C-alpha positions as CSV (number, residue, x, y, z in Angstrom):
1,X,-31.1,49.4,-3.8
2,X,-34.9,49.9,-4.1
3,X,-35.2,49.0,-0.4
4,X,-32.6,51.6,0.5
5,X,-34.5,54.2,-1.5
6,X,-37.8,53.3,0.1
7,X,-36.2,53.5,3.6
8,X,-34.7,56.9,2.8
9,X,-38.0,58.2,1.6
10,X,-39.8,56.9,4.7
11,X,-37.3,58.7,6.9
12,X,-38.0,61.9,5.0
13,X,-41.8,61.5,5.3
14,X,-41.4,61.0,9.1
15,X,-39.3,64.1,9.4
16,X,-41.1,66.5,7.2
17,X,-44.7,66.6,8.5
18,X,-46.7,69.0,10.7
19,X,-46.0,69.4,14.4
20,X,-48.4,67.6,16.7
21,X,-51.1,69.8,18.2
22,X,-50.5,68.1,21.5
23,X,-46.7,68.7,21.5
24,X,-47.0,72.3,20.2
25,X,-50.5,73.7,20.5
26,X,-51.8,75.3,17.3
27,X,-52.1,78.7,18.9
28,X,-48.4,78.8,20.1
29,X,-45.0,79.0,18.5
30,X,-43.9,80.6,15.3
31,X,-46.3,80.2,12.3
32,X,-45.4,78.2,9.3
33,X,-47.6,76.9,6.4
34,X,-49.6,73.9,7.8
35,X,-47.3,73.9,10.9
36,X,-44.7,72.2,8.8
37,X,-40.9,72.3,9.5
38,X,-39.1,75.3,8.1
39,X,-36.2,74.6,5.8
40,X,-33.8,76.9,4.0
41,X,-34.4,76.8,0.2
42,X,-30.7,75.8,-0.4
43,X,-31.3,72.7,1.8
44,X,-34.6,71.7,0.2
45,X,-33.5,69.8,-3.0
46,X,-33.1,66.1,-2.1
47,X,-34.6,66.6,1.3
48,X,-38.2,67.5,0.5
49,X,-40.5,66.9,-2.4
50,X,-43.0,69.8,-1.9
51,X,-42.0,73.2,-0.8
52,X,-44.5,75.8,0.4
53,X,-43.2,79.3,-0.4
54,X,-44.5,82.8,0.3
55,X,-44.2,85.6,-2.3
56,X,-45.2,88.7,-0.3
57,X,-45.4,91.1,-3.3
58,X,-48.3,93.2,-4.5
59,X,-46.4,96.0,-6.3
60,X,-48.4,95.5,-9.5
61,X,-51.8,95.6,-8.0
62,X,-54.1,98.1,-9.8
63,X,-57.0,98.2,-7.4
64,X,-56.9,97.5,-3.7
65,X,-53.5,96.6,-2.2
66,X,-52.8,94.2,0.7
67,X,-51.9,90.9,-0.9
68,X,-48.3,91.3,0.2
69,X,-49.6,90.3,3.6
70,X,-51.2,87.1,2.2
71,X,-48.4,84.7,3.0
72,X,-48.2,85.8,6.7
73,X,-52.0,85.5,7.1
74,X,-52.2,82.1,5.4
75,X,-49.4,80.7,7.6
76,X,-51.5,81.7,10.6
77,X,-54.8,80.5,9.2
78,X,-53.3,77.2,8.0
79,X,-52.4,76.2,11.6
80,X,-55.9,74.8,11.8
81,X,-55.5,72.3,9.0
82,X,-55.0,68.7,9.9
83,X,-53.3,65.7,8.3
84,X,-56.2,63.8,6.5
85,X,-58.6,65.0,3.8
86,X,-62.0,63.7,5.0
87,X,-63.5,63.8,1.5
88,X,-60.8,62.2,-0.6
89,X,-58.9,60.2,2.0
90,X,-55.7,61.8,0.9
91,X,-53.1,62.1,3.7
92,X,-50.6,64.4,2.1
93,X,-47.8,64.2,4.6
94,X,-47.8,60.4,4.3
95,X,-47.4,60.8,0.6
96,X,-44.8,63.6,0.2
97,X,-42.1,65.2,2.3
98,X,-43.2,68.8,2.7
99,X,-41.7,71.9,4.3
100,X,-42.1,75.7,4.5
101,X,-39.3,77.2,2.5
102,X,-39.9,80.7,3.7
103,X,-40.5,83.8,1.6
104,X,-38.9,85.0,-1.6
105,X,-36.8,88.1,-0.8
106,X,-38.9,90.5,-2.9
107,X,-38.2,94.2,-3.6
108,X,-41.4,95.8,-2.6
109,X,-40.9,98.9,-4.9
110,X,-39.5,97.2,-8.0
111,X,-41.5,94.7,-10.0
112,X,-38.7,94.0,-12.5
113,X,-36.2,93.3,-9.8
114,X,-38.7,91.1,-8.0
115,X,-39.4,89.3,-11.2
116,X,-35.7,88.4,-11.5
117,X,-35.5,87.4,-7.8
118,X,-38.5,85.1,-8.0
119,X,-37.2,83.2,-11.0
120,X,-33.8,82.9,-9.4
121,X,-35.3,81.5,-6.2
122,X,-37.3,78.9,-8.1
123,X,-34.8,77.8,-10.8
124,X,-32.7,75.5,-8.6
125,X,-35.8,74.0,-7.0
126,X,-37.3,73.3,-10.4
127,X,-34.1,71.8,-11.7
128,X,-34.0,69.5,-8.7
129,X,-37.6,68.3,-9.4
130,X,-39.1,69.9,-6.2
131,X,-42.8,70.8,-6.5
132,X,-43.5,74.3,-5.3
133,X,-46.8,75.4,-3.8
134,X,-46.6,79.2,-3.7
135,X,-48.7,81.8,-1.8
136,X,-49.0,85.3,-3.1
137,X,-48.9,88.1,-3.3
138,X,-50.7,89.5,-6.4
139,X,-51.1,87.4,-9.5
140,X,-48.0,88.8,-11.2
141,X,-45.9,86.4,-9.2
142,X,-47.1,83.4,-11.2
143,X,-45.2,84.6,-14.3
144,X,-41.6,84.2,-13.0
145,X,-42.5,81.0,-11.3
146,X,-43.8,79.6,-14.6
147,X,-40.6,80.7,-16.3
148,X,-38.6,78.6,-13.8
149,X,-40.9,75.6,-14.0
150,X,-41.6,75.7,-17.7
151,X,-38.0,76.2,-18.8
152,X,-37.6,72.6,-19.9
153,X,-40.9,72.3,-21.7
154,X,-44.1,74.3,-22.0
155,X,-46.7,73.6,-19.4
156,X,-50.5,73.2,-19.4
157,X,-52.5,75.4,-17.1
158,X,-55.6,75.2,-14.9
159,X,-56.4,78.8,-14.0
160,X,-59.3,79.4,-11.6
161,X,-60.1,83.1,-11.4
162,X,-62.6,85.9,-12.0
163,X,-60.2,87.5,-14.5
164,X,-58.3,86.0,-17.4
165,X,-55.1,88.0,-16.6
166,X,-54.1,88.0,-20.3
167,X,-54.4,91.8,-20.8
168,X,-51.8,94.0,-22.4
169,X,-53.3,97.4,-23.2
170,X,-54.8,98.6,-20.0
171,X,-51.7,99.3,-17.9
172,X,-50.0,102.3,-19.6
173,X,-47.4,100.2,-21.3
174,X,-46.4,98.2,-18.1
175,X,-45.8,94.6,-19.1
176,X,-45.4,93.2,-15.6
177,X,-48.7,93.5,-13.7
178,X,-51.2,91.3,-11.9
179,X,-53.4,91.4,-15.1
180,X,-50.8,90.2,-17.5
181,X,-49.0,87.0,-16.1
182,X,-50.4,84.4,-18.5
183,X,-50.0,86.5,-21.6
184,X,-46.4,87.0,-20.7
185,X,-46.0,83.3,-20.0
186,X,-47.5,82.3,-23.3
187,X,-45.2,84.8,-25.1
188,X,-42.2,83.4,-23.2
189,X,-43.0,79.9,-24.4
190,X,-43.4,78.4,-21.0
191,X,-47.2,77.8,-21.3
192,X,-48.8,75.9,-24.2
193,X,-51.9,78.0,-24.8
194,X,-53.8,75.0,-26.4
195,X,-53.3,73.2,-23.0
196,X,-54.6,76.1,-20.9
197,X,-58.1,76.4,-19.5
198,X,-59.4,79.3,-17.4
199,X,-62.5,78.7,-15.2
200,X,-64.8,81.1,-13.5
201,X,-64.1,84.3,-15.6
202,X,-66.7,86.9,-15.1
203,X,-67.4,90.6,-14.4
204,X,-67.2,93.8,-16.3
205,X,-64.2,94.5,-18.6
206,X,-62.3,97.5,-19.9
207,X,-62.4,96.1,-23.3
208,X,-62.6,92.6,-24.9
209,X,-59.1,92.5,-26.3
210,X,-57.7,90.3,-23.5
211,X,-60.4,87.7,-24.0
212,X,-60.1,87.9,-27.8
213,X,-56.3,87.4,-27.6
214,X,-56.6,84.4,-25.3
215,X,-59.2,82.7,-27.5
216,X,-57.1,83.5,-30.6
217,X,-54.1,81.7,-29.0
218,X,-56.2,78.7,-28.3
219,X,-56.8,79.2,-24.5
220,X,-60.1,77.7,-23.4
221,X,-62.1,80.2,-21.4
222,X,-65.0,78.8,-19.3
223,X,-66.9,81.9,-18.1
224,X,-68.9,81.6,-14.9
225,X,-72.2,81.6,-16.8
226,X,-71.1,78.5,-18.7
227,X,-70.0,76.9,-15.4
228,X,-73.5,77.4,-14.0
229,X,-75.2,76.1,-17.1
230,X,-73.1,73.0,-17.5
231,X,-72.2,72.1,-13.9
232,X,-68.9,71.5,-12.2
233,X,-68.4,67.8,-13.1
234,X,-68.7,68.5,-16.8
235,X,-66.5,71.6,-16.7
236,X,-63.8,69.7,-14.7
237,X,-63.9,66.8,-17.2
238,X,-63.3,69.2,-20.1
239,X,-60.5,71.0,-18.2
240,X,-58.8,67.6,-17.6
241,X,-59.1,66.8,-21.3
242,X,-57.7,70.2,-22.4
243,X,-54.6,69.8,-20.1
244,X,-54.2,66.1,-20.8
245,X,-51.5,63.9,-19.3
246,X,-48.5,66.2,-19.8
247,X,-47.0,68.4,-17.0
248,X,-49.3,71.3,-15.9
249,X,-49.6,74.1,-13.4
250,X,-52.5,75.1,-11.2
251,X,-53.2,78.7,-10.3
252,X,-56.0,79.7,-8.0
253,X,-56.9,83.4,-7.5
254,X,-59.0,83.8,-4.4
255,X,-61.2,86.3,-6.3
256,X,-62.6,83.2,-8.1
257,X,-64.7,83.0,-5.0
258,X,-67.7,85.2,-4.5
259,X,-67.0,88.1,-2.3
260,X,-69.5,86.8,0.2
261,X,-66.9,84.1,0.9
262,X,-63.7,86.1,0.1
263,X,-64.1,89.8,0.6
264,X,-60.4,90.2,1.4
265,X,-59.0,90.6,-2.1
266,X,-58.0,93.4,-4.4
267,X,-60.4,93.0,-7.3
268,X,-63.6,91.3,-6.1
269,X,-66.3,90.3,-8.6
270,X,-69.8,89.2,-7.6
271,X,-71.3,86.0,-8.9
272,X,-68.3,83.7,-8.0
273,X,-67.9,80.3,-6.6
274,X,-68.9,79.3,-3.1
275,X,-66.2,77.7,-1.0
276,X,-68.0,74.4,-1.3
277,X,-68.0,74.6,-5.1
278,X,-64.3,75.5,-5.1
279,X,-63.6,72.4,-3.0
280,X,-65.5,70.2,-5.4
281,X,-63.8,71.7,-8.4
282,X,-60.3,71.1,-7.0
283,X,-61.1,67.5,-6.0
284,X,-62.3,66.8,-9.5
285,X,-58.8,67.6,-10.8
286,X,-57.1,64.6,-9.1
287,X,-54.6,62.7,-11.1
288,X,-53.4,65.6,-13.3
289,X,-49.6,65.8,-13.7
290,X,-49.2,69.0,-11.7
291,X,-45.6,70.2,-11.3
292,X,-46.5,73.2,-9.2
293,X,-49.4,75.5,-8.0
294,X,-50.1,78.8,-6.4
295,X,-52.9,80.5,-4.5
296,X,-52.8,84.3,-4.8
297,X,-54.5,87.7,-4.1
298,X,-55.5,87.1,-0.5
299,X,-55.4,90.7,1.0
300,X,-55.8,90.4,4.8
301,X,-56.3,94.2,5.4
302,X,-59.5,94.0,3.3
303,X,-60.8,90.8,5.0
304,X,-63.8,90.4,7.4
305,X,-63.2,88.3,10.5
306,X,-60.4,86.4,8.6
307,X,-62.9,84.5,6.4
308,X,-60.8,85.0,3.2
309,X,-57.6,83.8,4.9
310,X,-59.6,80.8,6.3
311,X,-60.9,80.0,2.8
312,X,-57.4,80.4,1.3
313,X,-55.9,78.0,3.9
314,X,-58.6,75.4,3.2
315,X,-58.0,75.6,-0.5
316,X,-54.3,75.5,0.0
317,X,-54.7,72.2,1.8
318,X,-56.8,70.8,-1.1
319,X,-54.2,71.8,-3.6
320,X,-51.4,70.3,-1.4
321,X,-53.4,67.0,-1.5
322,X,-53.4,67.1,-5.3
323,X,-49.7,67.7,-5.4
324,X,-48.8,65.1,-2.8
325,X,-50.8,62.4,-4.5
326,X,-48.9,63.1,-7.8
327,X,-45.5,63.1,-6.0
328,X,-46.3,59.7,-4.5
329,X,-47.3,58.4,-8.0
330,X,-44.0,59.6,-9.5
331,X,-42.1,58.1,-6.6
332,X,-43.9,54.8,-7.1
333,X,-45.4,54.9,-3.6
334,X,-49.0,55.0,-4.5
335,X,-51.7,55.3,-7.2
336,X,-54.5,57.8,-7.4
337,X,-57.9,56.5,-6.2
């Protein structure tokens, strides 16, 4: 029985992996995330373990739009990623069957309808135990994804961003915006605020109420000044302790990076992470029980020479490595190093 299961999993791993650059050159063919096979969402449960999904919606952006084009640009930029992480030794496609599940069919002019569509898209995937890696889109899209993934139990959260996205009073009464997803998720009971940590928060604010609310709920906020004072290893160790061993979600807003490295985003803030620092931070999160993740707010029309999309694709690969390693552990096929 166990041998049959192992054989079936080995067959899936062989099937769902990136196309060879020698069989299909990276500059040719239709783009998919990481050059992975494309699979209809209805066919994914039982076939793949990690699904990469685009959510091309930026209808709640309050500053500079363009993140709706993020999934398309990151599919193109990710054609340059390869199969082995040189720093960690993780070979994600040898650990988990992965596929591009296409884009959520959003309504570009209706946030409430898009909210419902996103949750409906993710619910059957979550119920089947599939791990989604989502690409936005503005940060609003995290909220309906979290409702789907956190329906069975509240999740912990690693949130890397320039902004806490726990606001409520700055949007004229609108409750669904790219500045409110984690407040809404806590209110919905799908995030455990005492197992949430936000890293890299910085910049000017309209008021202090979003930060005050988050702290009152028990969310740990590590502002960029504290990151610089303490160093990445210490901050990552605390983040791991806050989240603990229970299921958690990782959300990375590209504006966590300094605009020197990621100018193509809607709400840039100076004083952010370098790409190298972001890589080290993500690698320090290995072993967490991640049940899903997203990378959001890449806005290609605002980019310079594609560097934001390039950074996003590289970070997406690092996140995929984290997810694949955990999938393998759950499947009994490996242990974290």
